[in-house]
N, C-alpha and C positions, 0 to 999 in steps of 0.2 A: 504494500499498498504506499509505505514512504517513498518506495523508489518510483510508482506512478505521479506521484505527487511532484519529484523531480521532473519526472521525465514534461509533465504538463505545464510546469513552472518556464521549462527551458523553452517549450514552444512557445508560448505566451510571450516569454523574450524576444523570439527570433520572428514574430510574427510584428510585433514591436518596432524590432530594431530596422525590420524591413520597410515599415510606415515611415518610421524617420527619416530614412534613407531617402526615399523618394520625396520626403518635403525639406530637408536640408540641402541634398546635393543641389538642388536649383538655387539656392541661395546663396551657396556659397561660391557658386559657378558665374554668378552677376558679379562677382567681385575676384573674380580670375583663382579664386580658391580650389582646389581639387580635394573632396573629401575620400581619404582612402581607405577609410575602416570605422566603425563605427561600435562600439561594444556597451551593453547595459547590463549591468551586474548588482548581484546581492551581495554586501558583504557585511554579515552580521544584523544589525537594525538598519543599517545604511543601503542607499539605492546608487549608484552611480552611470552617469551617460559620458563615455568617454569619447571624442571626436578626435581624430588625427588627420590632420589636413597639412596641405602640402602646396606650395607654389611656386613656380620659375624664381631662383636666387633663393629658396628656402625660406622658412617663414619664423617671425621675431617673435618676442614677449609682445610685444604693441598687437601683433597681426593674433596672438590667441584670444590677448584681450578683448580685440573687437569683434572676432567670431563669437567670443562668449556673451559678449553683451547683445549682440544681434539675433545670435540661434536663441539664446534666454529669453529675451523680449517676446520672442515669435512664441517659442513654446510656453511663456505663461500667459498670452493670450487665447493660445488654442486649446482645446480640451484633449489632447493627446495622450499628455501625460496625468495620470490618475493617481499617482501617489508622489511623496517627496521625492526629492533626487539631488545630488550632487554634479552640477556641470564641470566637465573638465576638457580642456580643450588643448592639444601640442601638436607636435610635429611627429612623422612617424618613425624618425631615427634614423641612424646607417641600417639596421638592421630592419627594415621597413616589411611590413604585412604586403603580399601581391597576392590579389583577389581577382582581378579584372583580366577582361582578355587582351586589351592593348597596355596592360603592364607588363604581362608576360613578354610580349613582344618588344617594348621599351627598354626593356632590363636584359634583353640576351647581350650574353659577353659576360655576364655576373654572375658572379659565385652566391649560389641560392642553395638552401632546404627546403625541402618537402616533407611533407609526412601524410600519410595516404590513410583513407579509411581501412583499409583492409591489405594483405599483403597482395604485392604485385610482384610476382618472381621471386617469392620466396621474401619479401622485405617492405617493411614499410616505411622505410626514410631514407631519400636519396639527397645525399649532399655533396652537391657539384659543379659543373658551371651550365646556366640555362644557355639556351642553345633557342629560344624562341616558342611560339606555338603554330601548329599546322595542323588543320582537319579537327579542332577541337581534341587537339591532344596537346600535352606541353611537354617540351623535349629538354631532355637534361642528361648531361654526360657525365656518368661517372668511374673511374679509373678506366679511361678510352672506351666504354660503353654507351650508347645513345641510349636511353629509355625514352619510348613515348607513354606518357600517363593520360588518361581521359581526364579532364579537366572535372568532371562529375565525381571521380572517384580520390579527388582531394582535398584532404581536411586543411592544411594549412601550409602555408610558403610563404620564408623568410629570406629577404636578401642577406647574406652573410656578409658582414661587416669586413673589409679589406683594412688592415691598421698594422 
């Protein structure tokens, strides 16, 4: 029963995130920001709405403050958020999440880490050179082998920071 409640909460959170994404993305695009990722998580008695944004030249603290005020004001006026939450806005960082098809193409040639929902060729983690996207499959080269992983089978992809 507890497991069912956890899955139900997760499903509600996923639907909320999808609705928020559909509303927030155009607001940010009008001001030349890109919504990289969005999370809605509960930690104890608190809920957090986290926006990860980017723009050409990178995101500054002033950008984060501006986006927080703009998006926060919109969400306060809408009836979308039915519970109290903390809004956090930040840059995606050097190890940014990759979710969109255009980003798999954009970051081809960069090191990445891909985790799949279930094993593909006896592995769930692929750490190597991102080769792009072809016919709905993400191409990643790991130890001289190129894997073609269906986009829908990927649970998470992150860039690996070259430091």
